[in-house]
C-alpha positions as a printed Julia matrix, in Angstrom:
224×3 Matrix{Float64}:
 -171.4   -60.56  -33.89
 -170.61  -59.3   -37.43
 -172.84  -56.42  -36.69
 -170.78  -55.51  -33.69
 -167.69  -55.69  -35.59
 -169.09  -53.54  -38.34
 -170.32  -50.98  -35.7
 -166.71  -50.71  -34.35
 -165.41  -50.55  -37.63
 -167.45  -47.48  -38.61
 -167.0   -45.92  -35.16
 -163.36  -46.59  -34.2
 -163.56  -43.8   -31.61
 -165.76  -46.24  -29.5
 -162.64  -48.42  -29.05
 -161.31  -45.73  -26.58
 -163.67  -47.12  -24.05
 -161.34  -50.27  -23.88
 -158.96  -48.13  -21.95
 -161.35  -48.54  -18.86
 -160.41  -52.21  -17.87
 -156.69  -51.23  -18.39
 -157.04  -48.17  -16.21
 -158.66  -50.67  -13.45
 -156.08  -53.29  -13.59
 -153.27  -50.58  -13.45
 -154.92  -48.98  -10.38
 -155.22  -52.11   -8.46
 -151.67  -53.1    -9.22
 -150.35  -49.77   -7.89
 -152.7   -49.98   -4.87
 -151.19  -53.18   -4.03
 -147.65  -52.83   -5.0
 -147.07  -49.16   -4.79
 -145.49  -49.01   -1.37
 -143.18  -51.71   -2.01
 -141.32  -49.63   -4.75
 -138.01  -48.21   -4.04
 -139.45  -44.65   -3.5
 -142.75  -44.02   -1.85
 -144.18  -40.84   -0.73
 -146.77  -39.84    1.82
 -148.72  -37.01    1.08
 -149.75  -34.86    4.05
 -150.43  -31.31    5.19
 -151.24  -29.93    8.62
 -154.21  -28.19    6.76
 -155.73  -31.65    6.38
 -155.92  -31.95   10.28
 -158.46  -28.98   10.42
 -160.62  -30.35    7.68
 -163.56  -32.12    9.47
 -165.07  -35.54    8.45
 -168.44  -35.44    6.72
 -170.07  -38.61    5.79
 -172.74  -36.72    3.56
 -170.12  -36.03    1.04
 -169.8   -39.93    0.31
 -172.89  -39.11   -1.99
 -171.22  -36.93   -4.4
 -167.97  -39.15   -4.16
 -169.95  -42.13   -5.31
 -171.93  -40.03   -8.01
 -168.64  -39.57   -9.83
 -168.98  -42.92  -11.44
 -172.41  -42.18  -12.85
 -171.33  -38.57  -13.71
 -168.54  -40.15  -15.93
 -170.87  -42.64  -17.54
 -173.53  -39.99  -18.22
 -171.1   -37.55  -19.74
 -169.59  -40.35  -22.09
 -172.93  -41.65  -23.17
 -174.17  -37.98  -23.89
 -171.07  -37.03  -26.05
 -170.99  -40.43  -27.78
 -174.75  -39.83  -28.84
 -173.9   -36.25  -29.85
 -171.15  -37.12  -32.22
 -167.46  -38.29  -32.77
 -166.1   -34.79  -32.13
 -167.74  -34.24  -28.9
 -166.9   -37.87  -27.71
 -163.25  -37.54  -28.69
 -163.05  -34.12  -26.56
 -164.62  -35.91  -23.58
 -162.43  -38.88  -23.85
 -159.31  -36.71  -24.25
 -160.17  -35.02  -21.04
 -161.59  -37.97  -18.9
 -159.3   -40.67  -19.98
 -156.25  -38.3   -20.4
 -156.83  -37.36  -16.81
 -157.13  -40.97  -15.65
 -153.97  -41.97  -17.67
 -151.61  -39.03  -16.55
 -152.76  -39.55  -12.84
 -151.69  -43.3   -12.97
 -148.67  -42.48  -14.93
 -147.66  -39.96  -12.21
 -148.47  -42.21   -9.37
 -146.54  -44.94  -11.01
 -143.3   -42.83  -11.39
 -143.85  -41.24   -7.93
 -145.91  -43.64   -5.81
 -147.9   -41.93   -3.29
 -150.48  -42.57   -0.33
 -151.73  -40.98    2.86
 -151.4   -42.08    6.29
 -154.64  -43.86    7.81
 -154.28  -41.59   10.64
 -156.05  -38.86    8.93
 -159.12  -41.1     8.81
 -161.81  -40.72   11.55
 -161.87  -43.14   14.57
 -165.54  -44.27   14.18
 -165.91  -45.61   17.67
 -165.13  -41.98   19.01
 -167.18  -40.26   16.44
 -170.39  -40.64   18.38
 -172.77  -41.52   15.48
 -173.61  -44.31   12.99
 -175.66  -44.3     9.95
 -175.85  -45.69    6.49
 -173.61  -43.15    5.01
 -170.86  -44.07    7.43
 -171.44  -47.69    6.53
 -170.75  -46.74    2.85
 -167.57  -44.76    3.87
 -166.42  -47.87    5.89
 -166.91  -50.01    2.89
 -164.87  -47.71    0.74
 -162.15  -47.58    3.49
 -162.24  -51.53    3.39
 -161.59  -51.75   -0.28
 -158.96  -48.99   -0.27
 -156.85  -49.67    2.64
 -154.02  -48.59    3.3
 -155.1   -45.59    1.04
 -152.72  -45.57   -2.03
 -152.65  -43.93   -5.66
 -153.53  -40.56   -4.12
 -151.61  -37.86   -5.97
 -152.97  -36.25   -8.21
 -156.48  -37.24   -7.16
 -158.18  -39.02  -10.09
 -161.52  -38.17   -8.41
 -160.82  -34.48   -8.35
 -159.16  -34.33  -11.74
 -161.81  -36.23  -13.66
 -164.6   -34.26  -11.98
 -162.91  -31.01  -13.05
 -162.51  -32.46  -16.56
 -166.15  -33.34  -16.65
 -167.23  -29.9   -15.95
 -164.8   -28.57  -18.6
 -166.43  -30.96  -20.92
 -169.88  -29.82  -20.12
 -169.01  -25.99  -20.24
 -167.41  -26.44  -23.69
 -169.86  -28.71  -25.29
 -171.17  -27.18  -28.57
 -174.66  -28.88  -27.98
 -175.07  -27.51  -24.68
 -174.79  -23.88  -25.49
 -177.27  -21.78  -23.57
 -178.06  -24.62  -21.12
 -177.15  -22.41  -18.12
 -178.88  -24.73  -15.67
 -176.96  -27.87  -16.94
 -173.61  -26.05  -16.74
 -174.55  -24.71  -13.2
 -175.71  -28.26  -12.03
 -172.4   -29.58  -13.42
 -170.23  -26.93  -11.44
 -172.09  -27.73   -8.24
 -171.54  -31.66   -8.74
 -167.98  -31.4    -9.7
 -167.11  -29.06   -6.95
 -168.98  -31.29   -4.45
 -166.93  -34.17   -5.69
 -163.71  -32.25   -5.16
 -164.8   -31.35   -1.65
 -165.67  -35.01   -1.02
 -162.29  -36.42   -1.32
 -161.05  -34.44    1.64
 -164.26  -34.5     3.61
 -164.55  -38.37    3.69
 -160.73  -38.53    4.32
 -159.72  -40.21    1.11
 -157.19  -37.74    0.28
 -155.14  -34.82    1.39
 -156.42  -31.64    0.1
 -152.9   -31.25   -1.96
 -154.07  -34.35   -4.08
 -157.13  -32.46   -4.95
 -155.22  -29.32   -5.97
 -153.01  -31.51   -8.09
 -155.86  -33.26   -9.76
 -157.53  -30.05  -10.75
 -154.42  -28.54  -12.04
 -154.0   -31.73  -14.25
 -157.54  -31.11  -15.59
 -156.5   -27.51  -16.44
 -153.45  -28.67  -18.35
 -155.48  -31.24  -20.18
 -158.02  -28.47  -21.19
 -155.13  -26.53  -22.98
 -153.89  -29.57  -24.56
 -157.06  -30.99  -25.76
 -158.99  -27.86  -26.61
 -156.43  -25.16  -27.37
 -153.9   -27.42  -29.07
 -155.01  -30.65  -30.5
 -158.51  -29.58  -31.6
 -157.36  -26.06  -32.59
 -154.86  -27.73  -35.01
 -157.39  -30.19  -36.25
 -159.81  -27.37  -36.94
 -157.38  -25.37  -39.05
 -156.56  -28.57  -40.91
 -160.27  -29.29  -41.53
 -160.84  -25.72  -42.84
 -158.13  -26.04  -45.57
């Protein structure tokens, strides 16, 4: 136990990981009570009606969780500076997504989800989608999409990582995965496309805050 305390004392940035359970509890509370708040917004667009359902995209949707873990572990191993940038992007995106949806509670209508009895097919991927629907019904806490925002944030972290300079294939893979995740939220009917756009916009905003302001100021101070 003492060794754990000593580790945390020497590496206080690791404490940022304790935000995860806070975010999870916050998310569950908003999912349950969001539509009971005085103002609640249903997000919808006619464009959503033209986007087909594709169960194959549940694979990148679920991969999102492992993607986050992989990037956080990698940056943690590579050093404090890399980890703080990654945490600023990932956890910043999560925090601001939750803050926005707390101030402006939002959801989507279940009518955009497919009628599986009329779909004409059944497979293990559809079973996974059904399970996701069962634990997230009715769909709440949607704008901005945390999935899309964090996926974009993860790509930015990989692109800007000093330890990954010249690793073109890793960056290309990160782009494809992040892009697939952004597509997945609308193709498995978890979000309106508007939620995805808002999530990516949030990640871009955080890029300027984390990389162009916070760490640029820190670099200037360190160079003095």
